[in-house]
C-alpha positions as CSV (number, residue, x, y, z in Angstrom):
1,X,190.7,-36.2,153.7
2,X,187.3,-37.1,154.9
3,X,184.3,-35.4,153.3
4,X,181.7,-33.5,155.3
5,X,178.2,-32.6,154.1
6,X,176.1,-29.9,155.8
7,X,172.3,-30.1,155.3
8,X,170.4,-27.0,156.4
9,X,169.5,-23.4,155.6
10,X,171.3,-20.7,153.6
11,X,170.5,-17.1,154.6
12,X,171.8,-13.6,153.6
13,X,172.7,-12.0,156.9
14,X,172.7,-8.2,157.2
15,X,174.7,-7.6,160.4
16,X,174.4,-4.2,161.9
17,X,175.8,-2.8,165.2
18,X,176.4,-1.9,167.8
19,X,172.6,-1.7,168.2
20,X,171.6,-0.1,171.5
21,X,167.8,-0.6,170.9
22,X,165.3,-1.0,168.1
23,X,163.2,1.9,166.7
24,X,159.7,2.4,168.1
25,X,156.9,4.2,166.1
26,X,156.4,7.8,167.2
27,X,158.9,7.4,170.1
28,X,162.3,6.4,168.6
29,X,161.8,6.3,164.9
30,X,165.5,6.0,164.0
31,X,168.5,4.2,165.5
32,X,172.0,4.8,164.2
33,X,174.6,2.0,164.1
34,X,178.3,2.2,163.0
35,X,178.3,-0.5,160.3
36,X,176.2,-2.8,158.1
37,X,177.8,-5.9,156.7
38,X,176.3,-8.4,154.3
39,X,177.5,-12.0,154.7
40,X,176.4,-15.6,154.0
41,X,174.6,-17.0,157.0
42,X,172.5,-19.8,158.4
43,X,173.7,-22.8,160.3
44,X,174.7,-25.0,157.4
45,X,176.5,-22.1,155.7
46,X,178.4,-21.0,158.8
47,X,179.6,-24.5,159.5
48,X,180.5,-25.3,155.8
49,X,182.3,-21.9,155.5
50,X,184.3,-22.5,158.7
51,X,185.3,-25.9,157.5
52,X,186.4,-24.5,154.2
53,X,188.4,-21.8,156.0
54,X,190.1,-24.5,158.0
55,X,191.0,-26.3,154.7
56,X,188.5,-29.2,154.9
57,X,186.3,-30.4,152.0
58,X,182.8,-29.3,152.8
59,X,179.6,-29.4,150.7
60,X,176.2,-27.8,151.4
61,X,172.7,-29.1,150.7
62,X,170.0,-26.4,150.8
63,X,167.4,-24.4,148.9
64,X,167.5,-20.8,147.8
65,X,165.5,-18.5,145.5
66,X,166.4,-17.5,141.9
67,X,167.1,-13.9,143.1
68,X,170.2,-11.7,143.7
69,X,170.5,-12.9,147.3
70,X,170.6,-16.5,146.1
71,X,173.2,-15.6,143.6
72,X,175.3,-13.8,146.2
73,X,175.2,-16.8,148.5
74,X,176.3,-19.2,145.8
75,X,179.1,-16.9,144.6
76,X,180.5,-16.3,148.1
77,X,180.4,-20.0,149.1
78,X,182.1,-20.9,145.8
79,X,184.8,-18.3,146.5
80,X,185.4,-19.9,149.9
81,X,185.7,-23.4,148.3
82,X,182.4,-24.9,149.5
83,X,180.9,-27.4,147.1
84,X,177.4,-26.0,146.2
85,X,176.3,-28.7,143.8
86,X,173.7,-29.8,146.3
87,X,172.0,-26.4,146.4
88,X,168.6,-26.3,144.8
89,X,167.6,-23.0,143.1
90,X,163.8,-22.6,143.4
91,X,162.3,-20.6,140.5
92,X,160.1,-17.8,141.6
93,X,161.0,-18.1,145.3
94,X,162.9,-15.7,147.6
95,X,166.2,-16.5,149.4
96,X,166.0,-16.4,153.2
97,X,167.2,-13.2,154.8
98,X,168.0,-12.1,158.3
99,X,168.6,-8.7,159.8
100,X,171.0,-9.3,162.7
101,X,171.2,-6.7,165.4
102,X,174.5,-6.9,167.2
103,X,174.2,-5.4,170.6
104,X,177.0,-3.8,172.6
105,X,177.8,-7.0,174.5
106,X,178.0,-9.1,171.3
107,X,174.6,-10.7,171.7
108,X,172.2,-10.7,168.8
109,X,168.6,-10.3,167.9
110,X,167.0,-11.2,164.6
111,X,164.4,-10.2,162.1
112,X,164.0,-13.1,159.7
113,X,162.3,-13.9,156.4
114,X,162.3,-17.7,155.8
115,X,161.6,-17.5,152.1
116,X,162.6,-20.6,150.1
117,X,163.4,-22.5,153.3
118,X,159.7,-23.0,154.0
119,X,159.4,-25.2,150.9
120,X,162.7,-27.1,151.4
121,X,161.6,-30.8,151.1
122,X,163.2,-34.2,150.4
123,X,162.5,-33.8,146.6
124,X,165.0,-30.8,146.6
125,X,167.8,-33.2,147.6
126,X,170.1,-35.1,145.3
127,X,170.0,-38.1,147.6
128,X,172.8,-40.0,146.1
129,X,175.2,-37.0,146.2
130,X,174.1,-36.2,149.8
131,X,174.9,-39.7,151.0
132,X,178.3,-39.8,149.2
133,X,180.3,-38.5,152.3
134,X,182.0,-39.6,155.4
135,X,180.2,-37.2,157.8
136,X,176.7,-35.7,157.5
137,X,175.4,-33.0,159.8
138,X,171.7,-32.1,159.8
139,X,172.4,-28.6,160.9
140,X,169.2,-26.7,161.4
141,X,166.5,-28.7,163.2
142,X,163.4,-26.7,163.9
143,X,164.1,-24.5,160.9
144,X,163.3,-27.1,158.2
145,X,159.6,-27.7,158.4
146,X,159.6,-29.9,155.3
147,X,162.4,-32.1,156.6
148,X,162.2,-32.1,160.4
149,X,160.9,-35.2,162.1
150,X,160.2,-38.3,160.1
151,X,161.7,-37.2,156.7
152,X,164.9,-36.1,158.4
153,X,165.0,-39.3,160.5
154,X,164.8,-41.4,157.4
155,X,167.7,-39.4,155.8
156,X,169.9,-39.9,158.8
157,X,168.9,-43.6,159.1
158,X,169.8,-44.2,155.5
159,X,173.1,-42.4,155.9
160,X,174.0,-44.6,158.9
161,X,173.1,-47.7,156.9
162,X,175.7,-46.5,154.3
163,X,178.4,-46.2,157.0
164,X,178.2,-42.4,157.2
165,X,178.8,-40.7,160.6
166,X,175.7,-38.6,161.4
167,X,175.4,-35.5,163.5
168,X,172.5,-33.2,164.5
169,X,172.3,-29.6,165.6
170,X,169.3,-27.4,166.2
171,X,168.3,-23.7,165.9
172,X,165.5,-22.0,167.7
173,X,164.0,-21.1,164.4
174,X,160.2,-21.9,164.3
175,X,160.3,-22.9,168.0
176,X,161.7,-26.0,169.8
177,X,159.6,-29.1,169.4
178,X,160.4,-32.0,171.7
179,X,158.7,-34.7,169.6
180,X,160.5,-33.7,166.4
181,X,163.9,-33.8,168.2
182,X,163.3,-37.2,169.9
183,X,162.1,-38.7,166.6
184,X,165.5,-38.1,165.1
185,X,167.8,-38.9,168.0
186,X,168.0,-42.7,167.4
187,X,169.7,-42.0,164.1
188,X,172.4,-39.7,165.4
189,X,176.0,-40.7,166.3
190,X,176.5,-37.2,167.7
191,X,174.0,-34.5,168.9
192,X,175.3,-30.9,169.3
193,X,172.5,-28.7,170.7
194,X,172.4,-25.5,172.7
195,X,171.6,-26.2,176.4
196,X,169.6,-23.0,176.5
197,X,167.2,-24.1,173.8
198,X,166.8,-27.6,175.2
199,X,166.0,-26.3,178.7
200,X,162.9,-24.8,177.1
201,X,161.5,-28.3,176.3
202,X,163.1,-30.0,179.3
203,X,162.6,-27.3,182.0
204,X,163.0,-29.6,184.9
205,X,166.4,-31.1,183.8
206,X,169.9,-29.7,184.3
207,X,172.6,-30.0,181.6
208,X,173.9,-33.4,182.6
209,X,170.4,-34.8,183.0
210,X,169.5,-33.5,179.5
211,X,172.5,-35.2,178.1
212,X,171.6,-38.6,179.7
213,X,167.9,-38.1,178.5
214,X,169.0,-37.6,174.9
215,X,171.1,-40.7,175.1
216,X,168.2,-42.6,176.6
217,X,166.2,-41.5,173.5
218,X,168.7,-43.2,171.3
219,X,171.5,-40.6,170.6
220,X,175.1,-41.7,170.6
221,X,177.4,-39.0,172.1
222,X,175.8,-35.7,173.3
223,X,177.7,-32.5,173.3
224,X,175.8,-29.7,174.9
225,X,177.0,-26.2,174.0
226,X,176.8,-23.9,177.0
227,X,178.1,-20.6,175.8
228,X,180.5,-18.9,178.2
229,X,180.5,-22.1,180.3
230,X,182.0,-24.2,177.5
231,X,180.4,-27.5,176.7
232,X,179.4,-30.8,178.3
233,X,180.3,-34.1,176.6
234,X,178.0,-36.9,177.7
235,X,178.9,-40.5,176.6
236,X,177.9,-43.9,177.9
237,X,180.8,-43.7,180.4
238,X,181.3,-40.1,181.4
239,X,180.1,-36.5,181.5
240,X,183.0,-34.3,180.8
241,X,182.9,-30.5,181.1
242,X,185.2,-28.5,178.8
243,X,185.6,-24.8,179.5
244,X,185.2,-22.0,176.9
245,X,188.1,-19.8,176.0
246,X,188.1,-16.4,177.7
247,X,188.0,-14.1,174.7
248,X,186.6,-10.6,174.0
249,X,183.2,-11.0,172.2
250,X,182.8,-8.9,169.1
251,X,179.9,-10.8,167.6
252,X,178.4,-14.1,168.8
253,X,176.8,-14.8,165.3
254,X,177.7,-18.3,164.2
255,X,179.7,-19.3,167.3
256,X,177.7,-22.5,167.8
257,X,177.9,-23.4,164.2
258,X,181.7,-22.8,164.3
259,X,181.8,-25.1,167.3
260,X,180.2,-27.7,165.1
261,X,182.9,-27.1,162.4
262,X,185.7,-27.5,164.9
263,X,184.2,-30.6,166.3
264,X,183.6,-32.1,162.8
265,X,187.2,-31.1,161.8
266,X,188.5,-33.1,164.8
267,X,186.5,-36.2,163.9
268,X,187.6,-35.9,160.3
269,X,191.2,-35.9,161.5
270,X,190.7,-38.9,163.7
271,X,190.6,-37.1,167.1
272,X,188.8,-38.6,170.1
273,X,185.5,-36.9,171.2
274,X,187.0,-34.8,174.0
275,X,189.7,-33.4,171.7
276,X,187.1,-32.8,169.0
277,X,185.1,-30.8,171.6
278,X,188.1,-28.8,172.5
279,X,188.7,-28.0,168.9
280,X,185.0,-26.9,168.8
281,X,185.5,-24.4,171.6
282,X,188.7,-23.0,169.9
283,X,186.9,-22.6,166.6
284,X,184.0,-20.9,168.4
285,X,186.4,-18.5,170.1
286,X,187.9,-17.5,166.8
287,X,184.4,-16.8,165.5
288,X,183.6,-14.6,168.4
289,X,186.5,-12.3,167.5
290,X,185.0,-11.1,164.2
291,X,181.7,-9.9,162.7
292,X,179.8,-12.7,160.9
293,X,179.2,-16.4,161.0
294,X,182.7,-17.7,160.2
295,X,184.8,-14.7,159.2
296,X,187.2,-15.0,162.1
297,X,188.0,-18.7,161.6
298,X,191.7,-19.5,160.5
299,X,193.4,-22.7,159.3
300,X,192.9,-26.0,161.1
301,X,196.5,-25.9,162.3
302,X,195.8,-22.6,164.1
303,X,192.6,-23.9,165.6
304,X,194.3,-27.0,166.8
305,X,197.2,-25.0,168.2
306,X,194.8,-22.9,170.2
307,X,192.9,-25.9,171.5
308,X,196.1,-27.7,172.6
309,X,197.3,-24.5,174.3
310,X,194.1,-24.6,176.4
311,X,194.6,-28.2,177.3
312,X,198.3,-27.7,178.1
């Protein structure tokens, strides 16, 4: 079984909903929701957790504080079977935390405290352990200020020199930055961004044009995640649209990260890129059915069965 390493952020998510609106001082000082659930979150956590739920070996490389939230994350990931030996515990720092408001239509808004992630730097990484893998995904571009850009590009370049398949995803995080993205693209075999985020930095380009632009900047295969419209796979030869599954949306948290997990699982099992993308859409659909970043993801066999049912 191929090994998969996920580099990115670890966050405690407090998911609350359905949230009709936020409180306003002196106008609406309290809002009542039906539930509050604490779960591991963050892009790398969601992807690694989904991979573990599907039965694939996944490891995470990140930084947390030496506080109860950090202990909670390490305990939960270990319970799921994720390898946490690459997690740096930073003394005196706080673990990232996000309040996730789940609105009645399944969309989310966030209140985030970045904590230990702001200091996450190359020195926190066990470089040899990080590179000892078959697939490496740099999960949270624009949320890793100490790694984004040149440091991250050097990590991905080294991984490719060692024969590792490299992937890149992004998160709105501290705000999309075109120059940071384009510095890292030449070292990526696959890029898996959200089209909504990229249209902020490429406002004059449609999805297919964005895909070709990223390839012109040096990326290998581009897989644009397009929400309810599915995804667009752009290679040297083709631009293939793959529809999303039509499922009721309970919570969209982690759906893009679970797409990444399904895509990675397909690559790890030797599938071609279009089948891997279909596995991504199926894994995302399972995620949408439950509250949390990966809670609804079943075994790889079930994800594959659903993906194949869609393709006929």
